[in-house]
C-alpha positions, 0 to 999 in steps of 0.5 A, a space after each residue: 715811853 720808847 726811844 727810837 735812835 735814828 730817823 731813817 726809814 727804819 726809825 720812822 716805821 718804828 715810831 709810826 707803828 708804836 704811836 699807832 698803839 697809843 705809845 709815847 715815842 721820842 725819836 732822837 737823831 743827829 740830823 736837822 730833819 727826819 729821813 736819814 741817809 736814804 731820804 736825806 731829810 727833805 720834805 719832798 724826796 725825788 727818785 723811784 718810789 720816793 713818794 712813800 716818804 711823805 707819810 712817815 715824815 708827816 707822822 714824824 712832824 704832826 703826830 702828837 705822841 711822837 717827839 722828835 729831837 733833832 741835831 742830837 749826837 748820842 755819844 754814850 748809853 748806859 743801863 739804869 735799873 730796868 731802863 736806859 739812859 742815853 747821853 747826847 750832845 745838842 748845840 754843844 750842850 750835853 743832855 740826857 734822856 731816859 726810857 724803859 725801851 729803846 729801838 736802835 735804827 742807827 743805819 750804815 755808812 759807805 764802805 771804802 777801799 783804798 787805791 792810789 789817789 783815793 785821798 786826793 781832791 775829787 774822790 768822794 763816796 757815792 753817799 757824799 756826792 748824793 748828800 751834796 746834791 740832795 741836802 745842798 743842791 750842789 753837783 759835785 762836779 761836771 764829769 763824774 765817775 760813779 764806781 764800786 759795786 751795788 745798786 746804790 750806784 744807779 740812783 746816785 749816777 742818774 740823780 747826778 746826770 739829771 742835774 747836768 753832770 756827765 756821768 759814767 758808771 764803773 760796776 765791778 761785778 757782772 749783772 749775770 750774778 743775779 742768776 745765783 738768786 732766782 728765788 729772791 727775784 721770783 719773790 720780789 717782782 716789784 724789783 723788776 719795775 725799779 730795775 726798768 726805771 733806772 735802766 731807762 734813765 741810764 739810756 735817756 741820760 746817755 750814761 755809759 756803764 762798764 761791768 767787771 771793771 774798777 777805778 784802781 787809780 786816780 791822779 790829776 783829773 784822770 781815773 784809771 780803769 782796770 778789768 777786775 775779777 769777781 774777787 776784785 783782783 786785776 784781770 787787765 791793768 789800766 785798760 783806759 783812762 777817763 777824764 773826771 773831776 770827781 770820782 764817787 766810789 763805794 763798795 756797799 755799806 757797813 752797819 753802824 753797830 757802835 751804840 748797840 755794842 755799848 749796850 751789850 747787844 749780841 753781835 754776829 758776822 754775815 756771809 761777807 764777815 760784816 759785823 751785824 746784830 743778832 735779833 729774834 723774830 720780833 727784832 728783839 736784841 739780846 739785851 733786855 728791852 732793846 729792839 734793833 731794825 734796819 741796816 744794823 741787823 744786815 744791809 738790806 735796803 729801805 724796804 727791808 728797813 721799813 718792814 723791820 722798823 714796823 715790827 720792832 715798833 709793834 713788838 715794843 708796844 706788846 702788839 701782835 705782828 701781822 703775818 703779812 708784815 712777817 712775810 714781807 720781812 722774809 721776802 726782803 731778807 731773801 733779796 738782801 741775801 741776793 745782794 750779797 751774792 751779786 755784789 761781793 767785795 773780795 780781797 783782791 783790791 789789795 793788788 791795786 795798792 802801791 807802797 805809798 798808798 794811804 790806808 789810814 787817812 786819819 793818821 796817814 798810815 801807808 800800805 808799806 807801813 802796815 806791811 812792815 809792821 807784820 814782816 819786820 815788827 812781827 805784828 800778827 793781827 790788825 790790833 798789834 799793827 795798830 799799836 806799831 803804826 797808829 792805823 785806826 787811832 785817828 778821829 774816825 776810830 777806825 770806822 773807815 779803815 779798820 776793816 781794810 787794815 785787818 785785811 791787809 794784815 791777813 793778806 800778808 800773814 796768810 792767816 784769816 781774820 778771826 771772828 773776835 778781831 772782826 767784832 772788836 774792830 767794830 766796837 768802841 766805848 764811845 759812839 761819837 767824839 766828845 771833848 773833855 770840856 763837855 764831859 767836865 761841865 756839859 758845855 762845849 768850848 
């Protein structure tokens, strides 16, 4: 049996390809339905090329070789002999599942950057706004600013506008940056119809778009927009104000590498110092009998995740990988690298901050407190600053703030963040919060 952790595009593709070779597959996921964050666990998905989800979701539901465990939060994992055991919570009860082979498709989550007012009511991530809309049919607000950088802003903004909200897009980078990646564009001609789809939707829905700008402050229903350079430093402060009851701001995604880290899979840094897993040509991780696919090997979108998942599923069954599938992965990886070049997230965002701006939301640690931990207490890295301030020690265990804390400390000490610090900040001994009561008797409460 093969266990697939995660039921997003990569996990669904892995399960489908493995089952096609006659292998028993168990897909375990924290959500009540398959689809992951991309397809949002819906039986009918709207949006560009979203109809392709139907075949994967049907396979998950109807293929007798595939078992789907829902509402299961994997909190730890361990190696047992030649196989592995996953410990998970389901409806408050601790359970275990074992298999010789594991395919990790744990996906990613929105990356956030702090700014004055980002902790106030009305500020959320684009993923949060999309989740409310697709998962619950709730439009986050009447007037919404979708800001940050990256192509994910487009489907979120157009979906919100179609649902009746007034929407404005504030994109930090210039579209001219795509000129840096001509080969990736040439090898991915299918992206042009996608661009035209969203461009026409933006025109039809009368969505205003601003480039080279960012929301650098939000208070009392007013978003302050500044002109920024490609490194996100401010070119011109507060060029205009926008009335909005919601600001959905996101800066790409961060891979969820926790579970693979617990299992000892080797990690590395991509060009923007984001922690990702190292895999070989068949998506094998460094740990025996573990394959990793999707965003955990590098943020690349659903097309790349589907290709990597299919390859991982075939490899785990010992099957041959078709040349066409390898070529598809290659072209999608080139496009993923183009995305990184086109939508960088530089360190200039620190110019947006004020002394009282909260950096760690869980522990309510301010920008000034982190600066003081360096200047007055002698902290030389994020770990030491964390000991002085508790930044990153809250419920999220630094998933939201640890990278930002490292960058603030680095900006203050004028020393680059080390590779070991980046890797350490992304790894945790427990993959999800669990109470002592559950550990004691296996039942929450």
